[in-house]
C-alpha positions in Angstrom: 20.9 -12.1 1.7 20.9 -8.9 -0.4 18.0 -7.0 -1.8 18.4 -8.6 -5.4 18.4 -12.3 -3.8 15.1 -11.0 -1.7 13.6 -10.0 -4.9 14.2 -13.4 -6.2 12.9 -15.3 -3.3 10.1 -13.4 -2.7 8.9 -14.0 -6.3 9.3 -17.8 -5.7 7.8 -17.3 -2.2 4.5 -15.6 -3.8 4.3 -18.4 -6.5 4.5 -21.1 -3.9 7.9 -22.3 -5.8 10.3 -22.0 -2.6 12.5 -23.4 -0.2 10.9 -24.6 3.5 13.3 -22.0 5.2 12.2 -19.3 2.9 9.8 -17.5 5.3 12.3 -17.2 7.9 15.1 -16.0 5.7 12.9 -13.2 4.2 11.5 -12.3 7.6 15.5 -11.9 8.7 16.2 -9.8 5.8 13.2 -7.6 6.1 13.8 -6.8 9.9 17.2 -5.1 8.6 16.0 -3.4 5.6 13.1 -0.8 5.6 12.5 -1.0 1.6 12.1 -4.8 1.8 10.1 -4.6 4.7 7.5 -2.5 3.1 6.7 -5.1 0.5 7.2 -8.2 2.7 4.4 -7.2 5.4 1.5 -6.7 2.7 2.8 -10.0 1.1 2.6 -11.8 4.4 -0.9 -10.9 4.3 -1.7 -12.0 0.7 -0.5 -15.4 1.9 -2.6 -15.3 5.1 0.2 -15.6 7.4 -0.4 -12.6 9.2 -3.5 -10.2 8.2 -7.0 -11.2 7.2 -6.3 -9.8 3.7 -8.6 -10.8 1.0 -6.4 -12.7 -1.8 -7.4 -11.0 -5.0 -5.2 -10.3 -8.5 -5.7 -6.6 -7.9 -4.0 -6.7 -4.3 -1.2 -9.1 -5.9 -0.4 -6.4 -8.7 -0.3 -3.8 -6.0 2.3 -5.7 -4.0 4.3 -6.7 -6.9 4.3 -3.1 -8.1 5.6 -1.7 -4.6 8.1 -4.5 -4.8 9.2 -3.6 -8.2 10.0 0.0 -6.9 11.8 -1.0 -3.8 13.7 -3.4 -5.9 14.6 -0.7 -8.2 15.8 1.6 -5.9 18.0 -1.3 -4.4 19.7 -1.4 -8.0 20.7 2.2 -7.2 24.2 2.3 -5.9 24.4 6.0 -4.9 22.1 8.7 -3.9 23.9 12.4 -4.1 22.6 15.3 -1.9 23.3 18.8 -1.2 21.5 21.7 0.5 20.6 25.1 0.3 19.8 28.0 2.8 16.3 29.4 2.0 13.8 31.9 3.7 12.2 28.8 5.3 15.3 27.3 6.7 17.8 24.9 5.1 16.6 22.6 2.5 18.3 19.4 1.8 17.8 17.5 -1.8 18.6 14.2 -2.9 18.9 12.7 -6.3 19.8 9.4 -8.1 20.8 8.9 -11.6 17.0 9.1 -12.4 16.3 12.3 -11.2 15.4 14.3 -8.0 14.0 12.0 -5.1 14.1 14.0 -1.8 13.6 17.5 -0.8 13.5 17.8 2.9 13.0 20.5 5.6 14.2 20.3 9.2 17.1 18.0 8.9 19.7 19.1 11.3 22.8 18.1 9.5 24.3 16.0 6.9 24.5 13.0 9.0 20.8 13.1 9.9 19.9 13.8 6.1 22.5 10.7 5.1 20.8 8.5 7.4 17.1 9.3 6.1 18.2 8.7 2.6 19.7 5.3 3.6 16.1 3.9 3.6 16.8 3.8 -0.4 20.5 3.2 -1.0 23.4 1.8 1.4 25.8 4.6 -0.6 24.7 8.2 -0.1 27.4 10.8 -0.7 27.3 14.8 -0.2 27.7 16.0 -4.1 26.8 19.6 -4.5 27.8 19.8 -8.0 25.4 16.8 -8.8 22.3 18.3 -7.5 23.2 21.8 -8.5 20.4 22.0 -11.0 17.9 21.4 -8.3 19.3 23.6 -5.8 19.8 26.4 -8.4 16.2 26.4 -9.5 15.1 26.3 -5.9 17.1 29.3 -5.2 15.7 31.2 -8.3 12.3 30.2 -6.9 13.0 31.9 -3.6 14.3 34.8 -5.4 10.9 35.3 -7.5 12.8 34.6 -10.8 11.4 31.0 -11.3 8.0 29.7 -11.3 8.0 26.1 -12.6 10.4 23.8 -11.9 12.2 21.8 -14.9 13.7 18.9 -13.3 13.9 15.1 -13.8 11.8 13.4 -10.9 12.5 9.7 -9.4 9.0 8.9 -8.2 9.6 5.1 -7.9 9.7 5.1 -4.3 5.9 5.9 -4.2 2.8 3.7 -4.8 0.9 4.1 -8.4 -2.0 6.2 -6.4 0.4 8.7 -4.7 2.2 9.0 -8.1 -1.2 9.8 -9.9 -1.9 12.3 -7.2 1.5 14.1 -7.4 1.5 14.2 -11.2 -1.9 16.0 -11.1 -0.5 18.6 -8.3 2.3 19.3 -10.5 -0.2 20.8 -12.9 -1.3 23.4 -10.4 0.3 26.7 -11.7 2.3 29.4 -9.5 0.1 31.6 -8.1 -3.1 29.3 -8.2 -4.5 26.7 -5.5 -6.7 24.1 -5.3 -8.4 22.0 -2.6 -8.1 18.3 -1.6 -11.8 17.7 -2.6 -11.5 19.5 -5.9 -8.2 17.3 -6.7 -9.9 14.1 -5.5 -12.8 14.9 -8.1 -10.4 15.5 -10.8 -8.9 12.1 -10.4 -12.4 10.5 -10.7 -12.6 9.8 -6.9 -14.8 12.5 -5.2 -14.9 10.8 -1.9 -11.2 10.4 -1.6 -10.1 13.7 -0.2 -8.6 12.2 2.7 -6.8 9.8 0.7 -5.5 12.8 -1.3 -4.3 14.5 1.6 -2.4 11.1 2.7 -0.8 11.1 -0.7 0.5 14.6 -0.7 1.8 14.1 2.8 4.1 11.4 1.3 5.2 13.8 -1.4 9.2 13.0 -1.4 9.8 16.3 -3.4 7.6 19.4 -1.8 8.0 22.5 -3.4 9.0 21.0 -6.8 5.8 19.2 -6.7 3.8 22.0 -5.4 1.6 20.2 -2.7 1.7 23.4 -0.7 -0.9 24.9 -3.2 -3.4 22.5 -2.1 -5.7 23.6 0.6 -8.7 22.2 2.9 -12.2 23.2 2.7 -13.1 27.0 3.2 -9.5 28.0 2.3 -7.9 26.5 5.6 -4.3 25.7 5.2 -4.8 21.9 6.0 -1.3 20.2 6.2 2.1 20.1 5.0 5.2 18.1 5.8 7.5 21.2 6.5 4.9 22.7 8.9 1.8 25.1 8.2 4.3 28.0 8.9 6.3 26.9 5.9 3.4 26.4 3.9 2.0 29.9 4.8 5.6 31.2 3.9 5.6 29.4 0.5 1.9 30.9 -0.4 3.0 34.2 0.5 5.9 34.1 -1.8 3.4 33.2 -4.5 1.3 36.1 -4.0 -1.2 34.9 -1.6 -2.5 36.8 1.4 -1.6 34.7 4.2 -1.2 35.9 7.9 2.1 35.7 9.2 3.0 33.3 12.1 3.0 34.8 15.6 6.7 34.0 16.0 9.5 32.6 13.9 9.6 29.8 11.5 9.1 26.4 13.2 7.6 28.1 16.4 3.9 28.4 17.1 0.9 27.8 14.9 -0.6 30.7 12.8 -2.8 33.2 14.3 -5.2 31.8 11.4 -5.0 29.1 8.8 -7.0 30.4 6.3 -5.8 31.2 2.9 -8.4 32.9 1.0 -10.7 31.5 -1.3 -9.5 28.6 -3.3 
């Protein structure tokens, strides 16, 4: 079974119009495909097979939205990638035909990054020319020549809520910061600071969508997928007074996580 057939079978399975063996077939495929597995588990819950989910039209719509995103990804035959050296270490970037889909820190080699991207596509190629627009803009950012990225971004792999959070964060200008609480309130969900932080932790394109500009309460750095040392370095680059780490990047924690008032 391939991902497109999985999509057809799952639609029929959710509607109750399926073959007796469909559950086993879908389960076996989901065990071999991370993208499809992310749709299969909540779908099983909706059917009451594994988890005590409350069946509702809202949950069903959410499952279908996530499933559509994964199936859209399955239709992309190639993800191309490249990398640059930067003041915070080597940065890898990946892109589909729709736009930039991934920015990663701490990848150790082309092979490990290729394996990371294969969550989304079976075909992953190193192609520096194809991602040169992104790498050129990243280099300009680190050189102090660029304060806002102008890149197409492919966010189909994230949930609607995460996309909503990321679109809001994209509006935080260079040199400015916000907080998880402020961002949650701006989205009309004042009690959702943790959910906002979780969404930022799933940002597939950090720096380009500047989740490093969102701080915890009291001006503390909070979290960052690239580590607090990297978050501090990015904020210093943008003019904020952040203490230097006690050792080099990717070493121990900062002597202080305070980033000043937000």
